VEXDREN-2710 file (C-alpha; in Angstrom, 1 decimal):
% VEXDREN-2710
k/r/px/py/pz
1/MET/27.6/1.3/14.8
2/ASN/26.7/-2.1/16.1
3/PRO/24.1/-4.6/13.8
4/ASP/21.3/-3.6/16.5
5/GLU/21.9/-0.1/16.4
6/PHE/21.7/-0.5/12.7
7/PHE/18.4/-2.7/12.9
8/LYS/16.6/-0.3/15.3
9/GLU/18.0/2.6/13.7
10/ASN/16.6/1.7/9.9
11/VAL/13.6/0.1/11.8
12/VAL/12.8/3.8/13.2
13/ASN/13.5/5.7/9.2
14/SER/11.0/2.9/7.9
15/PHE/7.8/3.7/10.3
16/LYS/9.0/7.3/9.9
17/LYS/8.7/7.1/6.6
18/ALA/5.7/5.1/6.6
19/ARG/3.8/7.5/8.8
20/LYS/4.3/10.2/6.4
21/ASP/3.2/7.7/3.3
22/ILE/-0.2/7.5/5.2
23/LEU/-0.6/10.9/6.2
24/GLU/-0.4/11.7/2.7
25/LEU/-3.4/9.3/1.7
26/GLN/-5.2/10.6/4.6
27/ASN/-5.1/14.0/3.3
28/THR/-5.6/13.3/-0.3
29/LEU/-8.7/10.9/1.2
30/PHE/-9.8/14.1/3.0
31/SER/-9.2/16.6/-0.2
32/ILE/-11.8/14.3/-2.2
33/LYS/-14.1/14.0/0.8
34/GLN/-14.4/17.7/0.5
35/GLU/-15.0/18.0/-3.3
36/PHE/-17.3/15.7/-2.9
37/GLU/-19.1/17.8/-0.3
38/GLN/-18.8/20.6/-2.7
39/ILE/-20.1/19.0/-5.4
40/LYS/-23.5/17.7/-3.5
41/ALA/-24.2/21.2/-2.4
42/ILE/-24.2/22.9/-5.7
43/PRO/-28.2/22.8/-6.5
44/THR/-29.4/21.2/-9.5
45/PRO/-31.2/23.1/-11.1
46/LYS/-34.8/21.6/-12.4
47/SER/-36.2/22.2/-15.9
48/SER/-39.8/23.8/-16.8
49/THR/-42.0/20.8/-17.6
50/GLY/-42.6/22.3/-21.0
51/ASN/-38.8/22.0/-21.7
52/GLU/-38.0/18.4/-20.2
53/GLY/-36.6/17.0/-23.5
54/VAL/-34.8/20.6/-24.5
55/PHE/-30.6/19.5/-24.7
56/ASN/-29.1/23.4/-23.9
57/LYS/-26.1/23.8/-22.3
58/GLN/-27.5/24.0/-19.1
59/THR/-28.7/20.6/-19.3
60/ASN/-24.9/19.4/-20.3
61/GLN/-23.8/21.1/-17.4
62/GLN/-26.3/19.5/-15.3
63/THR/-25.3/16.1/-16.6
64/ASN/-21.7/16.7/-16.0
65/GLN/-22.1/17.5/-12.4
66/GLN/-23.8/14.5/-12.1
67/LEU/-21.5/12.3/-13.9
68/ASN/-18.8/14.3/-11.5
69/LYS/-21.1/13.1/-8.7
70/GLN/-21.2/9.9/-9.7
71/THR/-17.4/9.5/-10.2
72/ILE/-16.2/10.7/-7.2
73/ILE/-18.3/8.8/-5.0
74/GLN/-17.1/5.6/-7.0
75/GLN/-14.0/7.0/-5.8
76/THR/-14.8/7.3/-2.3
77/ASN/-16.4/3.6/-2.2
78/ALA/-13.2/2.4/-4.0
79/ILE/-10.8/3.8/-1.8
80/SER/-13.2/2.9/1.4
81/ARG/-12.9/-1.3/-0.2
82/LEU/-9.9/-0.9/-0.4
83/ASN/-9.2/0.5/3.0
84/GLU/-11.1/-2.4/4.1
85/ASP/-9.5/-4.7/1.9
86/LEU/-5.7/-4.2/2.9
87/GLU/-6.9/-3.7/6.5
88/ALA/-8.7/-7.4/6.9
89/HIS/-5.6/-8.7/4.6
90/PHE/-2.7/-7.7/7.0
91/SER/-4.7/-8.2/10.0
92/SER/-5.0/-11.8/8.7
93/LEU/-1.2/-12.0/8.9
94/THR/0.6/-13.5/12.2
95/ARG/3.1/-10.6/13.4
96/GLN/6.1/-12.4/12.0
97/GLU/4.7/-12.8/8.6
98/PHE/4.1/-9.0/9.1
99/LEU/7.2/-8.0/10.4
100/VAL/9.0/-9.6/7.2
101/PHE/6.3/-8.1/4.7
102/LEU/7.3/-4.2/6.4
103/SER/11.0/-5.3/6.3
104/LEU/10.8/-5.9/2.6
105/TYR/9.2/-3.0/2.1
106/GLN/11.4/-1.0/3.9
107/ILE/15.0/-2.6/2.3
108/GLU/13.1/-2.9/-1.3
109/GLU/13.1/1.0/-0.9
110/GLU/16.5/1.3/1.0
111/ILE/18.8/-1.1/-1.9
112/GLY/16.0/-2.1/-4.7
113/ASP/16.2/-5.6/-5.4
114/VAL/16.3/-7.6/-2.0
115/LYS/17.4/-11.1/-2.4
116/PHE/16.2/-13.9/0.7
117/SER/19.7/-13.7/2.6
118/ASP/19.5/-9.8/2.3
119/LEU/15.8/-10.1/4.8
120/ALA/17.3/-13.1/6.6
121/ALA/20.4/-10.4/7.6
122/TYR/18.0/-7.5/8.2
123/LEU/15.7/-9.6/10.8
124/HIS/18.6/-11.5/12.2
125/LEU/16.5/-15.0/10.9
126/SER/17.9/-18.2/8.3
127/GLU/17.3/-17.7/5.0
128/SER/14.9/-21.1/5.2
129/SER/12.6/-19.2/7.9
130/ILE/12.6/-16.0/5.5
131/ARG/11.7/-18.4/2.3
132/GLY/8.8/-20.0/4.5
133/TYR/7.1/-16.4/5.4
134/VAL/7.7/-15.2/2.4
135/ASN/6.0/-18.4/0.3
136/ARG/3.1/-18.4/3.3
137/LEU/2.9/-14.2/2.2
138/ILE/2.7/-15.2/-1.4
139/GLN/0.2/-18.0/-0.7
140/LYS/-2.2/-15.7/1.4
141/GLY/-2.2/-13.0/-1.5
142/SER/-0.1/-10.2/-0.2
143/PRO/1.7/-8.3/-3.1
144/ILE/5.1/-9.7/-3.6
145/LEU/6.7/-10.8/-6.8
146/ARG/9.7/-13.0/-7.0
147/LYS/11.8/-13.0/-9.9
148/LYS/14.8/-15.3/-11.1
149/VAL/18.1/-13.6/-12.2
150/ASN/20.3/-16.1/-14.5
151/ASN/18.8/-18.7/-13.3
152/LYS/20.2/-18.7/-9.9
153/VAL/19.6/-15.6/-7.4
154/ILE/15.8/-14.7/-6.6
155/ASN/15.0/-11.3/-6.4
156/LEU/11.9/-9.9/-4.1
157/SER/10.0/-6.8/-4.3
158/LEU/6.5/-5.7/-3.7
159/SER/4.1/-4.8/-6.7
160/SER/4.5/-1.5/-8.1
161/ASP/0.8/-1.0/-8.3
162/PHE/0.8/-1.4/-4.6
163/ARG/3.8/0.6/-3.8
164/SER/2.0/3.2/-5.4
165/LEU/-0.7/3.5/-2.8
166/ASN/1.8/4.7/-0.4
167/ILE/0.4/3.4/2.5
168/LYS/3.4/2.4/4.2
169/LYS/2.7/4.3/7.4
170/ARG/-0.3/3.0/7.5
171/LEU/1.0/-0.5/7.9
172/THR/3.4/0.5/10.4
173/ASP/1.0/1.3/12.5
174/LEU/-1.8/-1.4/12.2
175/TYR/1.5/-3.4/12.8
176/TYR/2.3/-1.4/16.0
177/GLN/-1.6/-1.6/17.1
178/SER/-1.1/-5.4/16.3
179/ASP/1.5/-5.4/18.9
180/THR/1.8/-2.4/21.6
181/SER/4.6/-3.7/22.6
182/GLN/7.0/-2.8/20.2
183/LYS/5.6/0.5/19.7
184/ARG/6.5/1.3/22.8
185/ILE/9.9/0.1/22.0
186/PHE/10.4/2.0/18.9
187/ASP/8.9/4.8/20.2
188/GLN/11.8/5.7/22.4
189/TYR/14.1/6.1/19.6
END
């Protein structure tokens, strides 16, 4: 298999995995919204006028339901803000910076520790170009970590908090939205 076919196959596979990750995130968000709607539909019983200050099992249940509603609302708002922040951040990247980020994401899934030379070979660019892109990504606040090994080799990785979001598919879709000609090329394979 020649290097171009290998690269295309890796990219296609990474985008398939990314799509799966985004679908899982969307399903999770959908289920949270459903739970929230169910909780919203539960009527909150009122106490009689003469017993406003009396605490009983029913009052505690009402309080717990209200706290659950507030928690779900806060979680939904946090997810919404996170989605907006991610989209704004990645939309601000150049196409090439975005490609370098997605490639780092993919290579790290495949081999673990990623070096500048790995990214350079994967993208058919020079190591100095990759260093420049990675530095700009870090300056722009992308969740990339650099770890020096034996005072010599630098390993690159994504922050574990970011990786735990499982949004690779969403990022891939966002990348393709910014470059529709790329989508047609990779959808063929």
